[in-house]
C-alpha positions in Angstrom: 129.0 -22.8 -141.8 128.9 -25.2 -138.8 129.9 -27.8 -140.6 133.5 -27.3 -138.6 131.4 -26.9 -135.4 130.0 -30.4 -136.4 133.6 -31.9 -136.7 134.5 -31.1 -133.7 134.5 -33.7 -130.3 131.7 -33.3 -127.8 134.6 -31.6 -125.5 135.5 -29.1 -128.4 132.0 -28.5 -129.0 131.1 -27.8 -125.1 133.8 -25.7 -124.6 133.1 -23.6 -127.4 129.3 -23.0 -126.9 130.6 -22.4 -123.3 133.6 -19.2 -124.5 131.6 -17.6 -127.3 128.2 -17.5 -124.8 129.6 -16.2 -121.7 131.9 -14.2 -124.0 128.9 -12.4 -125.5 127.0 -12.1 -122.2 129.8 -10.6 -120.8 130.8 -8.0 -123.9 126.9 -6.8 -123.5 127.4 -6.0 -119.6 130.6 -4.6 -120.2 129.3 -2.3 -123.2 125.8 -1.7 -121.3 127.9 -0.8 -118.0 129.9 1.4 -120.3 126.9 3.5 -121.5 125.5 3.2 -117.7 122.6 1.1 -119.0 121.3 -2.0 -116.4 121.5 -5.0 -118.8 121.5 -7.6 -116.2 120.0 -7.3 -112.4 123.4 -7.1 -110.1 122.5 -10.1 -107.4 124.3 -8.7 -104.6 125.7 -11.7 -103.0 127.2 -9.4 -100.2 130.7 -11.1 -100.8 132.0 -9.6 -104.4 133.2 -13.5 -105.4 130.1 -14.7 -106.6 128.7 -11.7 -108.4 127.4 -12.3 -111.7 130.3 -10.5 -113.5 133.0 -12.4 -112.0 131.0 -15.5 -112.5 131.1 -14.5 -116.2 134.5 -13.7 -116.5 135.3 -17.5 -115.1 133.4 -19.0 -117.8 134.5 -16.6 -120.3 138.3 -17.8 -119.2 137.1 -21.4 -119.0 136.2 -21.6 -121.8 138.3 -20.3 -124.2 141.7 -21.9 -122.2 139.7 -24.6 -122.3 140.1 -24.3 -126.4 143.4 -23.6 -126.2 143.9 -26.3 -123.8 142.5 -29.2 -126.1 144.1 -27.6 -129.7 147.7 -27.8 -127.9 146.8 -31.9 -127.6 146.1 -32.1 -123.7 143.4 -34.4 -122.3 140.3 -33.7 -121.0 141.1 -33.9 -117.3 144.0 -32.0 -117.3 142.0 -29.3 -119.8 139.4 -29.4 -117.0 141.4 -28.6 -114.4 143.9 -26.0 -116.0 140.3 -24.2 -117.0 139.1 -24.1 -113.7 142.0 -22.7 -112.0 142.4 -20.0 -114.5 138.5 -19.6 -114.5 139.5 -19.3 -110.6 142.4 -16.8 -111.0 140.5 -14.6 -113.2 137.8 -13.9 -110.2 140.3 -13.6 -107.5 141.9 -10.8 -109.6 138.5 -9.5 -110.4 137.2 -9.2 -106.6 140.7 -7.5 -105.7 140.2 -5.2 -108.8 136.1 -4.0 -107.6 137.6 -3.9 -103.8 140.3 -1.9 -104.5 138.4 0.1 -107.1 135.6 0.9 -104.5 138.5 0.9 -101.8 140.1 4.3 -103.7 136.3 5.7 -104.8 135.4 6.2 -100.9 139.0 7.2 -99.9 139.4 10.0 -102.3 136.3 12.4 -101.2 138.8 14.9 -99.2 137.1 15.6 -95.4 138.6 19.3 -94.9 136.5 19.1 -91.6 139.4 16.7 -90.2 141.7 19.3 -90.9 140.5 22.5 -89.6 143.1 24.2 -87.2 145.6 23.0 -89.6 148.4 25.4 -90.6 149.6 26.0 -94.2 150.7 28.6 -96.9 148.9 30.7 -99.3 149.4 29.8 -103.0 147.2 32.4 -105.1 146.0 35.4 -103.0 142.7 35.4 -101.0 140.6 38.3 -101.3 139.4 40.3 -98.2 136.0 39.5 -96.9 135.2 37.0 -98.8 135.4 38.6 -101.8 138.0 36.3 -104.3 138.7 32.9 -103.9 142.3 32.2 -103.4 144.0 28.8 -102.8 146.3 27.5 -100.4 148.8 24.7 -100.2 147.9 22.6 -97.2 148.8 19.5 -95.9 145.0 17.4 -96.0 144.8 13.4 -94.9 149.0 12.9 -95.2 149.8 14.9 -98.9 149.9 18.2 -99.5 147.2 19.8 -102.0 146.2 23.0 -103.3 142.8 23.8 -102.1 140.6 26.5 -102.3 140.1 29.0 -99.9 138.2 32.3 -98.8 139.3 34.2 -95.7 136.4 36.8 -93.3 139.7 38.6 -92.8 139.7 43.1 -93.2 143.0 42.4 -96.1 143.6 40.3 -98.7 145.9 37.6 -97.7 148.7 37.8 -99.8 150.7 34.9 -101.7 153.6 33.3 -99.3 151.5 34.3 -96.1 151.5 31.5 -93.5 147.5 30.6 -92.7 145.7 28.3 -90.3 142.1 26.8 -91.0 139.5 28.2 -89.5 136.0 26.5 -91.0 135.0 24.7 -94.2 132.0 26.0 -96.0 129.4 24.2 -97.3 131.0 24.5 -100.8 134.5 22.7 -99.5 136.0 25.9 -99.5 138.2 26.5 -96.6 137.9 29.9 -94.7 141.1 30.6 -93.4 143.1 33.3 -91.5 146.7 34.6 -91.0 149.1 33.1 -88.7 149.9 36.4 -86.3 
C-alpha cells in the first residue's frame, strides 16, 4: 500500500506527511468541538492569530497547496512560497472569522435596560396587573423588535396602544405603561 509513497521525491513525501497529519488532527479537533469534547488544550496566546486551531489550518492548507503545486510541475521554491502565502491567507481568514463571530456573540445580547423610557406600540394585548404577557414593538439598540411585556396598569393594554417602557424585570420582560 505504501509503494506509491516510496516512489515520491523527498519534497512530495514531506508535503504529503504535512497535509495528511494536519488534516487528520484538524478533523479530530473540528469533530471534538462540534461534539463539545475538549480534544486539545486551547493555548490562549491572547492574539487569535497564533492559536493552535489556526496553526493546524495553516499546515493543512500549506500541505495540500504544496502537493497541488508540485503535481502542476512547479519547482520547490515556488511551491514553498505559494504554500506559505496560502497558509498565511487561511490564518488571516480564520482569525477574521473568530473575531467577527466572537463580536456577534458579545453584541447579540439585547440590553433592554438601556431602553428605559423608550416608546413603542402594543403588538399583542398585555394583561392588566401582570396577569398575561403580551408583546410590544419597540426600537431596541437601533432595530425594531417584538419584545415580551407586562404592565402594572389596572386595565388591559390593547393592541395598537402607544406605550412607554418603565422597567425591565429579572427575566428580561419589559414593564410598560400606556402613554397618556
